C-alpha positions in Angstrom: -22.5 -7.6 -23.9 -25.7 -5.6 -23.7 -25.1 -1.9 -23.6 -27.8 -2.0 -20.6 -26.3 -5.0 -18.9 -26.6 -4.1 -15.1 -23.4 -4.7 -13.0 -23.2 -7.1 -10.2 -22.1 -4.4 -7.3 -19.5 -5.9 -4.4 -18.6 -4.2 -1.7 -15.0 -5.4 0.2 -14.3 -4.6 3.6 -11.3 -6.0 5.7 -7.9 -5.0 5.9 -4.3 -3.6 8.1 -3.0 -6.3 7.0 -1.8 -8.7 3.9 -3.7 -11.4 5.7 -7.1 -9.4 5.7 -6.4 -7.5 2.2 -4.6 -9.7 -0.2 -7.4 -12.8 0.6 -10.1 -10.1 -0.2 -7.9 -8.8 -3.5 -7.3 -12.5 -4.9 -11.7 -13.3 -4.8 -12.4 -10.0 -6.1 -10.0 -10.8 -9.1 -11.4 -14.2 -9.6 -15.1 -12.7 -9.3 -14.1 -10.2 -12.0 -13.2 -13.0 -14.3 -15.9 -15.3 -13.7 -18.6 -12.4 -14.3 -16.7 -10.8 -17.2 -16.8 -14.6 -18.6 -20.7 -14.4 -18.5 -20.5 -11.1 -19.7 -21.6 -9.5 -16.7 -20.0 -6.1 -15.6 -18.4 -5.6 -12.1 -18.9 -2.8 -10.0 -16.3 -2.8 -6.6 -16.2 -0.2 -3.9 -13.7 -1.0 -0.8 -14.3 0.2 2.3 -11.3 0.1 4.8 -9.4 2.4 7.1 -7.2 5.2 5.6 -3.9 4.5 7.1 -4.3 0.6 6.4 -2.4 -1.6 3.5 -5.7 -1.9 1.4 -5.8 1.9 1.2 -2.3 1.5 -0.8 -3.6 -1.7 -2.7 -6.9 0.0 -4.1 -5.0 2.7 -5.4 -2.5 0.8 -7.3 -5.0 -1.4 -8.6 -7.5 1.2 -9.4 -10.3 0.6 -7.2 -12.6 2.5 -5.6 -11.9 3.2 -2.1 -13.9 5.1 0.9 -12.2 5.1 4.5 -14.1 4.3 7.8 -13.5 5.2 11.2 -12.9 2.4 13.7 -11.0 1.8 16.6 -8.6 -1.2 18.1 -9.2 -3.1 20.7 -6.0 -3.7 22.4 -6.4 -7.7 23.8 -5.2 -8.4 27.7 -5.0 -11.3 29.7 -6.4 -9.0 32.6 -9.9 -7.9 31.6 -9.3 -4.8 33.5 -6.5 -3.8 31.3 -9.1 -3.8 28.7 -10.1 -0.6 30.0 -7.5 1.3 29.2 -7.4 4.6 27.7 -6.5 4.1 24.5 -9.3 0.8 23.8 -11.9 3.5 25.4 -11.2 6.3 22.7 -10.7 3.9 20.4 -13.9 2.4 20.9 -15.9 5.9 20.9 -14.6 5.8 17.3 -17.0 2.7 17.1 -20.4 4.5 16.5 -18.8 7.0 13.9 -17.8 4.4 12.0 -21.2 2.5 11.9 -22.5 5.6 10.8 -20.4 6.3 7.8 -20.6 2.5 7.0 -24.0 2.4 7.0 -24.2 5.8 4.5 -21.6 3.5 2.5 -23.9 0.7 2.2 -26.9 3.0 1.3 -25.4 4.5 -1.5 -23.5 2.0 -3.3 -26.4 -0.6 -2.6 -24.3 -4.1 -3.1 -25.5 -7.3 -4.1 -23.4 -8.8 -1.4 -20.7 -7.7 1.3 -17.2 -9.6 1.3 -15.9 -9.4 4.7 -12.0 -10.8 5.3 -11.7 -9.6 9.1 -9.5 -6.6 11.1 -11.2 -4.1 12.6 -12.5 -2.0 9.8 -14.7 -5.0 9.0 -17.2 -4.3 12.2 -18.4 -1.2 11.1 -19.0 -2.2 7.8 -20.4 -5.4 8.9 -22.9 -4.3 11.3 -24.6 -1.8 8.3 -24.6 -4.4 6.0 -26.8 -6.6 8.6 -28.9 -3.4 9.5 -29.8 -2.9 5.7 -30.2 -6.4 5.1 -27.6 -6.7 2.2 -26.0 -10.0 1.7 -22.7 -10.7 4.0 -20.0 -13.5 3.6 -17.6 -13.6 6.0 -14.1 -15.0 5.6 -11.5 -15.9 8.2 -8.1 -16.8 7.1 -6.2 -18.5 10.4 -6.9 -21.9 12.2 -8.5 -19.7 14.5 -11.3 -17.3 14.7 -10.7 -13.1 14.8 -12.4 -11.0 17.0 -13.8 -8.9 14.1 -15.2 -12.1 12.1 -16.0 -14.0 15.8 -18.6 -10.5 15.9 -19.9 -10.6 12.3 -20.2 -14.3 11.8 -23.5 -14.6 13.7 -24.9 -12.0 11.6 -23.4 -13.5 8.2 -25.2 -14.8 5.4 -22.5 -17.3 4.8 -19.4 -17.9 6.8 -16.2 -19.3 5.0 -13.4 -20.6 6.9 -9.8 -22.0 5.5 -10.0 -25.3 7.9 -12.1 -27.9 9.0 -11.0 -27.2 12.7 -12.5 -23.6 12.6 -15.7 -24.9 12.7 -16.1 -26.4 15.7 -15.2 -22.5 16.9 -18.4 -21.3 15.3 -21.7 -21.4 17.5 -23.9 -24.7 16.6 -26.4 -22.2 14.6 -23.9 -20.5 12.4 -22.0 -23.8 11.7 -25.4 -24.6 9.4 -24.3 -21.2 7.3 -20.4 -22.3 7.3 -18.3 -23.7 4.7 -14.4 -24.7 4.3 -13.2 -22.9 1.1 -9.3 -22.6 2.1 -7.9 -19.5 2.4 -7.5 -17.7 -1.2 -4.1 -18.0 -3.3 -3.0 -15.6 -5.7 -3.8 -17.3 -9.1 0.2 -16.7 -10.1 1.8 -18.7 -7.3 0.3 -22.0 -9.2 2.0 -21.2 -12.4 5.4 -20.9 -11.2 8.3 -22.7 -13.3 11.5 -23.9 -11.6 14.1 -23.1 -14.6 12.7 -19.5 -14.8 13.8 -18.8 -11.2 17.5 -20.1 -12.1 17.6 -17.8 -15.0 15.9 -15.0 -13.5 18.1 -15.6 -10.0 21.2 -16.4 -11.8 21.7 -19.8 -9.9 23.8 -21.4 -12.1 26.4 -22.1 -9.7 23.9 -24.3 -7.8 24.5 -28.1 -7.6 21.9 -29.6 -9.6 22.4 -32.7 -7.4 21.2 -31.3 -4.1 17.9 -30.3 -3.1 16.8 -26.2 -2.9 16.2 -24.9 0.5 14.1 -21.7 0.3 14.3 -19.7 3.5 12.0 -16.6 4.1 10.9 -14.3 6.9 8.0 -12.7 5.0 8.8 -9.0 2.7 10.4 -7.4 6.3 12.5 -10.6 6.9 13.0 -12.1 10.2 15.9 -11.6 12.3 15.3 -14.7 14.3 15.2 -17.3 11.3 18.4 -15.1 9.7 20.6 -15.5 12.5 19.4 -19.6 12.7 20.5 -20.0 9.2 23.5 -17.5 9.3 24.9 -20.1 12.4 23.7 -23.0 10.5 24.9 -22.1 6.7 28.3 -23.9 6.8 26.4 -27.1 7.4 23.8 -26.4 5.4 25.7 -25.5 2.3 27.1 -29.0 2.7 23.8 -30.7 2.2 21.4 -28.2 0.0 21.6 -25.1 -2.0 19.8 -22.3 -0.4 17.9 -19.5 -1.6 17.7 -16.8 1.4 15.2 -14.0 1.3 16.4 -11.7 4.3 14.4 -8.8 4.3 15.7 -5.4 2.3 17.1 -3.9 5.7 18.8 -6.9 6.9 20.6 -7.6 3.2 24.0 -5.5 3.8 24.3 -7.7 7.5 24.0 -10.8 5.5 26.5 -10.0 3.1 28.7 -9.0 5.9 28.4 -12.3 8.0 28.7 -14.4 5.0 32.1 -13.4 3.2 34.1 -15.7 4.5 32.0 -19.0 3.6 34.4 -20.6 1.2 34.1 -20.4 -2.5 32.7 -23.7 -3.2 29.9 -23.3 -0.6 29.2 -19.6 -1.3 28.3 -20.6 -4.5 25.6 -22.3 -3.4 23.7 -19.6 -1.3 22.0 -16.9 -2.9 21.1 -13.8 -0.6 18.3 -11.6 -1.2 16.8 -9.0 0.3 13.2 -9.1 -1.7 11.3 -11.2 -3.8 8.9 -9.8 -5.8 7.6 -11.7 -9.1 10.1 -14.4 -9.2 8.2 -15.6 -5.8 6.2 -18.4 -8.1 9.2 -19.5 -9.6 11.6 -19.7 -6.3 8.5 -21.9 -5.0 8.3 -24.1 -7.7 12.1 -24.9 -7.6 12.3 -25.3 -3.9 12.4 -28.6 -2.4 12.0 -27.6 1.4 10.4 -23.9 2.6 12.3 -22.4 5.9 9.4 -19.8 6.9 7.2 -18.3 9.1 3.8 -19.4 9.5 0.8 -16.7 8.6 -2.3 -17.8 7.5 -1.0 -16.8 3.7 1.9 -18.3 4.1 0.2 -21.6 5.0 -2.1 -21.3 2.4 0.6 -21.3 -0.6 2.6 -24.2 1.0 -0.5 -26.6 1.1 -1.8 -25.3 -2.1 1.7 -25.9 -4.1 2.3 -29.2 -1.6 6.0 -27.7 0.2 7.3 -29.7 2.8 7.9 -27.0 5.6 10.0 -26.1 8.7 8.2 -23.6 10.2 9.3 -21.1 13.0 6.0 -19.1 13.9 6.0 -15.3 15.0 5.5 -15.9 19.0 4.2 -12.2 19.1 1.0 -13.1 16.3 -2.4 -11.9 17.5 -3.9 -14.9 19.2 -1.4 -17.0 19.1 -2.4 -18.1 15.7 1.0 -18.8 13.8 1.9 -21.1 16.4 -1.7 -22.5 15.7 -1.5 -22.7 12.1 2.2 -24.1 12.2 1.2 -27.1 15.1 -2.1 -27.9 12.5 0.4 -28.4 10.0 2.9 -30.6 12.1 -0.4 -32.6 13.2 -0.9 -33.4 9.8 2.4 -34.1 8.7 3.2 -31.7 6.4 5.8 -29.2 8.4 8.3 -29.2 11.4 7.5 -26.3 13.8 10.3 -25.0 15.6 9.3 -23.1 19.0 11.0 -21.4 21.7 14.7 -20.3 22.2 16.0 -21.7 19.0 19.7 -22.5 18.6 20.6 -23.2 15.2 21.4 -27.3 16.1 17.4 -26.6 16.5 17.0 -26.0 12.9 19.6 -28.1 11.4 18.0 -31.0 13.5 14.8 -30.1 11.5 16.3 -29.8 8.3 18.6 -32.8 8.3 16.3 -35.8 7.6 14.2 -33.5 5.3 17.3 -32.8 3.1 18.6 -36.2 2.8 15.5 -38.0 2.3 13.3 -37.5 -0.6 11.0 -40.3 0.5 10.0 -38.2 3.4 10.0 -34.8 1.8 7.9 -36.5 -0.6 5.2 -37.6 1.9 5.4 -34.5 3.3 4.8 -32.6 0.3 1.8 -35.4 -0.2 0.2 -34.5 3.3 0.5 -30.6 2.4 -1.1 -30.7 -1.1 -4.0 -32.9 0.7 -4.8 -30.2 2.8 -4.5 -27.2 0.7 -7.0 -25.6 -1.7 -5.6 -24.1 -4.5 -9.0 -23.3 -5.8 -10.1 -21.4 -2.7 -10.7 -17.9 -4.6 -13.6 -19.9 -6.9 -15.2 -21.7 -3.9 -15.2 -18.2 -2.0 -17.0 -16.8 -5.8 -19.2 -19.1 -5.6 -20.6 -18.3 -1.6 -20.7 -14.5 -2.6 -22.8 -15.4 -5.9 -25.0 -17.7 -3.7 -25.1 -15.1 -1.0 -26.4 -12.6 -3.5 -28.7 -14.9 -5.3 -30.6 -15.2 -1.8 -32.1 -11.6 -0.9 
């Protein structure tokens, strides 16, 4: 590489949660790898909230980070409820954030800005538009978040994760929109089942039975833990179970399952958290029981995993229910909602665990709607937008 090779500058904004942060990080890594192969260095700056997950992630990754003031809009079914003191106070912070973002964009002079949503994306996206820097907006969910709904009208290109999201965009915006999928970490695609067996000590599992992976996310989900615990005596007659219950729930799960007969207990592995082993665990799993956040859906479809989805009822904009229902409509998942009993979980899993053919059909349906190359597609958009200036 020439010593005077001009660097490509990417400004990233978005965060608050992993759903906004990790797709941006995955895309950033893909862009760095693509341009490194061409001999082009990448300069990166992330503009986010000082107390958001993005601040922690960028510190761990060695990515330059600058905080931006932002306000959170608390939604209400009653329009007057939107005029709360908290909303008014936070909205007053938006002009401050826009001024900060404008200074950041002006000083950094990015070739392109990538926005993955969250409230902090609004001031940065507006600043990019004011200063005529290319803006690429990415939506992870089936719906359309408030931040992206606002910024899509000003974006150079809009990337969505599902074809159904295109219908939610204004007609003039659809012309600039493309379905890329939701970026999945590259390591998720490289799992090896035998590594999971070795890493988790699963030698006592019955090789003639399918493997069920249960997860409620990093912190676990009490609802899912309860359903699985009550169904375990039946489940373990039909499947091996790897159960990620959340660190704070682990002791409770040990106590609640201590009376399992030894023969059944041998087929049950409960863990507080699954870290680097996750790609291997998913490679081993025949069926997954989980929530239905955008990141989870992206991984399950990219890997082609049949799933029983239990949406988080309190998710913003009911997005988890929308995600789950879409996969069910495609024949890739079974959705369980409402006031659930362990018999509901048993009913959903009975046919799947007993019928390899049905699992294979659901896996094919999931895989046909997955986008394992989503990060690369998004990199294509970023480079195309940068060239449009």
